[in-house]
N, C-alpha and C positions, 0 to 999 in steps of 0.2 A: 625682339631686339637680340642681335647676335652678341657674342662676347666682345668682338672688336668694337661694335657700336657702344656697348656698355663702358668699355675702357675709355673711348673717346669722350663720352658724355661725362664720366666721372672726372676725367682730367680737367674739364672746364669748371668743376665745382670745388676742387681742392687746390691748395697752394702747391706750386711746383717745387718749392724748396723743402717744405716739411710734411706735406701730405695732409695737413689739417684742413677740414672743410672751410671754405671762404666765409660761410655764414656762422662760424663758431662764435659763441658769446664768451665774455670775460667774467671771471669771478675774482673778487678781491675782498678780503676780510681782515680786520685788524682790531686790536684793543690794547689798552693799558690797564695794568692791575697792580695792586700792592701785594708784595710777598712778605709775609711776617717772618720773624726769626724762628728758627727751629724747623725740624722736618714737618712736612705737611702733605696734603693731597696735591695731585697735579692741578695746575691752573691752566685752563684752556685760553690761549691768547687769540687764536684765530681758528676758524673751522669752515668747512664747506662739504656738503653732501650732494653727490650726483643723484639725480632721479633715475629710476629704472629706465632702461633703453637709452641712456646717455652715457658717454664716456668722455674722457678729457685728458688734459695734461697739466701737471703742476710745473710751473715755470720759475717760481721765485719765492723766497722767504727772506724776511729780515728781522733783526732783533734790536731791542732797545733796553738799556740798563742805565739808570741814572748815574751810576758810578762812572761808566764809560763816557756818558754825555758830558760830564764835568772834566774828564781827563782822558783823551783818546789813547793814552798809553795803558790804561786799565782794561786791557782786552780780556784778561781772565776774569771769570765770574765765580770765585770760590763759593761753594755751597749751592750753586744753581746748576741744574742739568737742563739743557734745551733739547727737545725731542720733536722730530717731525714724524707723525704717525699716519700711516695709510691703513685703513681697516683695523685700527688699534694695534698695529705692528710697527715697530720702529723702522724707518726707512734707511736702508744702507746707502751711503756711508755715514749718516748722521746718527750714529748709535749712542754716543756718549759725549756730547759736545759740552764743554765746560768754559767756553770763551765766546766772545763776540766774533762770529764767523762772517756774517753779513750785516754790517752796521746799518741802522735805521738812517734813511736819508742819503745813503750812498748807493751808487749802482753796484750790484753784486754780480758774481759770475752767474750767468743764466744757465739753467739746466732744463731738461725735459724728461719728466717722469710720467710715463703713460698710466692713466687711471682707468681701470676697468669699469664696466657697467655698474652703476650704483655705489661706487666707492665713496668712502668718507675720508677726509683729510683733516688732521688737527695739528696745530702747532702749540705745544705745551711747554711749560717750565715747571720744574720740580725742585723744591727746597730739600736739600739733603744735609747731613751733618757737616759742620764746619762753616766757614764763611763768616760773613758779617753778623753781628749781634743786633742789628737794627733792621727796620723795615726797608724795603727797596721798591722802587717803581720799575716795572719791567713792561715791555711791549713786544708784540709780535705781529707779523703780517704774512699772509700767503696770497699768492695770485697765480692765475692760470687761465686756461680756456676749456670750454666744454661744448659738446654738440650732440645732436640726436644721431644715433647710429642705427641705420635701417637694418643692419644685420641682426639686431635684437628684437625685431618685431614688425618691420615694414610689411605691408600687405603685398607689395610687388617685389619679387626677387628674380634676377635674371636666370635663365636656364642656359647652361653651357653645353 
């Protein structure tokens, strides 16, 4: 197969807008947790781990905090830090989010963050000093797509 034929064949199997394979699968994970008063460990609200030879895209995350759910003007979440982690590193620009950026149940601004082979994604919340002195219910959700990437181990590779 020539390079031209390979390009023609691959163009029929990927989206012409975003380049993601048409047979990509979706991932979507979420949970609700109680955050007790006082500093504590990270609480994982949602996570997904790609298998080896798979890559993907993180497209969406959303947050829930019972204070915000009662009053939409309570956007700030004092004492809570929301973090999106890829391979245990904070994803820029979500380095130190202290407010409801993408409210649960509302459409948020979509984004596309490429996930390398075998990447792990976590959405966590951390209680830090300050904030409320009572327990809070929080929730988080992540969603995206993933697909097998033949560049990481397919038996057939085109010769150019």
